[in-house]
C-alpha positions as CSV (number, residue, x, y, z in Angstrom):
1,M,111.0,122.3,118.1
2,A,112.8,125.5,119.1
3,A,113.1,128.4,116.8
4,G,116.9,128.1,116.5
5,D,116.7,124.6,115.6
6,T,114.2,125.3,112.8
7,A,116.5,128.1,111.6
8,T,119.6,125.7,111.6
9,M,117.7,123.0,109.7
10,T,116.5,125.5,107.1
11,A,120.1,126.8,106.7
12,R,121.3,123.4,106.4
13,A,118.7,122.4,103.6
14,Q,119.4,125.7,101.8
15,A,123.2,125.1,101.8
16,T,122.6,121.4,100.8
17,E,120.5,122.6,97.7
18,V,123.1,125.1,96.7
19,V,125.7,122.4,96.9
20,D,123.4,120.1,94.7
21,D,122.9,123.0,92.3
22,C,126.5,123.6,92.0
23,V,127.4,119.8,91.3
24,D,124.6,119.9,88.7
25,A,126.1,122.9,86.9
26,L,129.6,121.2,86.9
27,E,128.4,118.0,85.5
28,T,126.6,120.0,82.9
29,A,129.6,122.0,82.2
30,S,131.7,118.8,81.8
31,R,129.6,117.7,78.8
32,S,129.2,121.2,77.3
33,T,130.3,122.2,73.8
34,W,132.2,125.4,75.3
35,L,134.3,123.3,77.7
36,E,135.1,120.8,74.7
37,R,136.2,123.7,72.5
38,M,138.4,125.1,75.5
39,A,140.0,121.6,76.3
40,R,140.8,120.9,72.5
41,W,142.3,124.5,72.1
42,G,144.4,123.6,75.3
43,L,145.6,120.5,73.9
44,V,146.6,122.2,70.7
45,V,148.8,124.8,72.7
46,R,150.3,122.0,74.8
47,G,151.4,120.2,71.7
48,L,152.9,123.5,70.1
49,L,154.6,124.3,73.4
50,Y,156.3,120.8,73.5
51,L,157.4,121.2,69.9
52,V,159.1,124.5,70.7
53,V,160.7,123.2,73.7
54,A,162.0,120.3,71.6
55,F,163.4,122.9,69.1
56,L,165.0,124.8,71.8
57,A,166.5,121.4,73.3
58,V,168.3,120.5,70.0
59,R,169.7,124.1,70.2
60,V,171.2,123.2,73.8
61,A,172.5,120.0,72.1
62,Q,174.3,121.8,69.5
63,G,175.9,123.9,72.2
64,N,173.7,126.9,72.5
65,W,173.6,127.3,76.2
66,R,171.7,130.6,76.0
67,A,168.8,128.7,74.7
68,R,166.4,128.1,77.5
69,A,164.6,124.6,76.8
70,D,161.6,125.0,79.1
71,K,158.2,126.5,79.1
72,Q,159.5,130.0,79.9
73,G,162.1,129.8,77.1
74,A,159.5,128.6,74.6
75,L,157.1,131.6,75.5
76,Q,159.9,134.1,75.2
77,T,160.7,132.5,71.7
78,I,157.2,132.6,70.6
79,L,157.0,136.3,71.6
80,R,160.2,137.0,69.5
81,Q,158.3,135.8,66.3
82,P,156.5,137.9,63.9
83,L,153.0,138.5,65.4
84,G,154.4,137.1,68.7
85,R,152.2,138.9,71.0
86,V,149.1,137.6,68.9
87,L,150.4,134.2,69.2
88,L,151.0,134.6,72.8
89,V,147.5,135.7,73.4
90,G,146.4,132.4,71.8
91,F,148.7,130.4,74.0
92,A,147.4,132.2,77.2
93,V,143.8,131.5,76.1
94,G,144.7,127.8,75.4
95,F,146.6,127.5,78.8
96,A,143.4,128.9,80.6
97,G,141.2,126.6,78.7
98,Y,143.2,123.7,79.6
99,A,143.2,124.6,83.4
100,V,139.4,125.1,83.4
101,W,138.9,121.8,81.9
102,R,141.0,120.1,84.2
103,F,139.6,121.9,87.3
104,V,136.1,120.8,86.2
105,E,137.3,117.2,85.8
106,A,138.7,117.2,89.3
107,A,135.4,118.7,90.7
108,V,133.3,116.1,88.8
109,G,135.6,113.3,88.7
110,P,135.8,110.5,85.9
111,P,132.3,109.0,85.2
112,G,132.1,105.2,85.9
113,E,134.9,105.1,88.3
114,E,133.8,102.9,91.4
115,D,137.2,102.5,93.2
116,C,137.3,105.2,95.7
117,A,140.9,105.4,95.9
118,K,141.4,105.8,92.0
119,L,138.8,108.3,92.1
120,R,140.7,110.4,94.6
121,F,144.0,109.9,92.8
122,K,142.7,111.0,89.5
123,R,141.0,114.1,91.0
124,V,144.2,115.0,92.6
125,G,145.9,114.6,89.3
126,Y,143.4,116.6,87.2
127,A,143.6,119.5,89.9
128,A,147.4,119.5,89.8
129,R,147.3,119.8,86.2
130,G,145.0,122.5,86.4
131,V,147.4,124.5,88.6
132,L,150.2,123.8,86.5
133,Y,148.4,125.3,83.5
134,T,147.2,128.2,85.5
135,A,150.8,129.0,86.2
136,F,151.5,128.8,82.5
137,F,148.6,131.1,81.8
138,V,150.1,133.6,84.5
139,S,153.5,133.3,82.8
140,A,152.2,134.0,79.3
141,V,150.2,137.1,80.8
142,K,153.3,138.5,82.5
143,L,155.3,138.3,79.3
144,L,152.4,140.0,77.4
145,V,152.4,142.8,79.8
146,W,156.0,143.3,80.7
147,T,157.7,141.8,77.5
148,T,160.4,140.0,79.6
149,E,160.5,137.9,82.8
150,A,164.2,137.9,83.8
151,P,164.9,136.1,86.9
152,D,165.6,138.0,90.1
153,P,169.1,137.0,91.2
154,Q,168.2,138.2,94.8
155,Q,165.2,136.0,95.2
156,A,165.7,132.6,96.8
157,T,164.4,129.7,94.9
158,W,161.6,127.6,96.5
159,T,163.7,125.0,97.3
160,S,166.2,127.2,99.4
161,R,163.2,128.6,101.2
162,V,161.7,125.2,102.0
163,Q,165.2,124.0,102.9
164,G,165.1,126.4,106.0
165,W,161.7,124.9,107.3
166,P,161.7,122.2,109.8
167,A,161.8,118.9,108.0
168,G,162.4,121.0,104.8
169,A,165.0,118.6,103.3
170,W,162.4,115.8,103.8
171,L,159.6,117.9,102.2
172,I,161.9,118.5,99.2
173,G,162.8,114.8,99.0
174,L,159.3,113.6,99.2
175,T,158.4,116.0,96.2
176,G,161.2,114.7,94.4
177,A,160.0,111.0,95.0
178,A,156.5,112.1,94.0
179,V,157.9,113.7,90.7
180,V,159.9,110.6,90.0
181,G,156.6,108.6,90.7
182,G,154.8,110.8,88.3
183,G,157.3,110.3,85.5
184,L,157.2,106.4,85.9
185,Y,153.4,106.7,85.5
186,I,153.7,108.7,82.5
187,G,156.0,106.0,81.1
188,W,153.6,103.3,82.2
189,R,150.6,104.7,80.6
190,G,152.8,104.9,77.2
191,L,154.4,101.5,77.4
192,S,151.0,99.8,78.5
193,G,149.0,101.5,75.9
194,R,146.5,102.8,78.4
195,F,146.4,106.2,76.6
196,H,144.6,104.5,73.6
197,K,141.3,104.6,75.5
198,R,141.3,108.3,75.7
199,L,141.1,108.4,72.0
200,K,138.2,107.9,69.5
201,A,140.1,105.2,67.6
202,G,137.1,104.4,65.4
203,E,137.5,107.8,63.7
204,M,141.0,107.0,62.8
205,G,142.3,104.9,59.9
206,P,144.8,101.9,60.5
207,A,147.8,104.0,59.4
208,E,146.8,106.9,61.5
209,R,146.2,104.6,64.5
210,R,149.7,103.3,64.1
211,W,151.1,106.9,63.7
212,V,149.4,108.1,66.8
213,S,150.5,105.2,68.9
214,G,153.9,105.3,67.8
215,V,154.3,109.1,68.9
216,G,152.3,108.6,71.9
217,V,154.6,105.8,73.2
218,F,157.7,107.5,72.3
219,G,156.5,110.8,73.5
220,M,155.4,109.7,76.9
221,V,158.6,107.5,77.5
222,S,160.6,110.7,76.7
223,R,158.6,112.8,79.1
224,M,159.1,109.9,81.8
225,V,162.9,110.4,81.4
226,V,162.8,114.1,81.8
227,T,160.5,114.1,84.7
228,V,162.6,111.2,86.5
229,L,165.6,113.3,86.1
230,I,164.0,116.3,87.6
231,G,162.7,114.2,90.4
232,M,166.2,112.7,90.9
233,F,167.8,116.4,91.2
234,L,165.1,117.4,93.8
235,I,166.0,114.3,95.9
236,S,169.6,115.2,95.4
237,A,169.1,118.7,96.7
238,A,167.5,117.1,99.8
239,T,170.3,114.8,100.7
240,S,173.1,117.2,99.9
241,H,171.0,120.3,101.3
242,D,172.0,122.1,98.3
243,P,169.2,124.0,96.8
244,S,171.1,124.5,93.3
245,E,170.8,120.8,92.8
246,A,167.2,121.3,92.0
247,V,166.5,122.3,88.6
248,G,163.6,122.2,86.1
249,I,163.3,120.8,82.4
250,D,166.0,123.2,81.1
251,G,168.4,122.5,83.9
252,A,167.8,118.7,83.7
253,L,168.6,119.0,79.9
254,K,171.7,121.1,80.2
255,R,173.1,118.8,83.0
256,L,172.4,115.9,80.7
257,A,174.1,117.7,77.6
258,D,177.1,118.2,79.8
259,R,177.9,114.6,79.8
260,S,180.2,112.9,77.3
261,Y,177.2,111.1,75.8
262,G,174.8,114.0,76.7
263,P,174.3,115.7,73.2
264,T,173.3,112.5,71.5
265,L,170.8,111.6,74.1
266,L,169.6,115.2,74.4
267,V,168.8,115.1,70.8
268,L,166.9,111.8,71.2
269,L,165.1,113.4,74.0
270,A,164.3,116.4,71.9
271,F,162.7,114.1,69.2
272,G,160.7,112.4,71.9
273,L,159.4,115.7,73.4
274,A,158.5,116.7,69.6
275,A,156.5,113.3,69.5
276,Y,154.6,114.1,72.6
277,G,153.9,117.4,70.9
278,L,152.5,115.7,67.8
279,Y,150.6,113.2,70.0
280,S,148.9,116.3,71.8
281,L,147.9,117.5,68.5
282,A,146.3,114.3,67.7
283,E,144.7,114.3,71.1
284,A,143.3,117.8,70.2
285,R,141.4,116.0,67.3
286,Y,140.4,112.5,68.6
287,R,140.4,112.9,72.4
288,R,137.3,111.8,74.4
289,V,136.8,115.1,76.3
290,G,134.5,114.9,79.2
291,E,135.3,111.1,79.8
292,G,138.2,111.5,82.2
293,G,141.9,110.2,81.9
């Protein structure tokens, strides 16, 4: 055997060994106490964030259009409270912990899942949530460093930039359809009760199980409605070639509030988002961390 072939085989064996070591390290991390603590703190922070967004949504329903009912508005509200910077540091740590947990889950995959298609789907979902909460972490750090994060009126939104790409409208439309699909999936998980398998039901009493189940269903259905609205606005932006049609949570809620029936429905959705916040707090206590989902 030539020396070059021997060197190549040695390099491949070493690379395989490194990959195996990394996989073993990730699997060990997925079952570690420190990752569980990070995940549970992340769930606490997620719950508190939804409760603040729900509070801001009620203010919008009451006619306070300056209130920003989304993640950024919630973080700014937290920063304005007594010890706001300390609280925001806690939120940043929670966002980082949640993101790390989801990235580890994406790398390891849910245990016992034999369906390759479902395995890939779940891994992509975990990674997407990791990216989302990494963005939340970055936003929190920016607020801590610069105190405010006012939008730049000269900076084009991502939709207006993508709109100018070849097939950009199609890409925006497909993104909107994916968001709608994600929203419907959230609602399906709530209405089907599949989220129960994430929880340690044996550690809850009968009344506690009913309460957690109720806020879980109501919260997930409310999240579905808001997410589907955002996806529909993205699709509208694609079909009308008007980037201003694309909005986030705050924009979707405010457009809803502008309808004749809007304020009443918005208050109902606010209670639903608060319910999801309470469910997240329950998850922080009873979630089966390290078992996927």
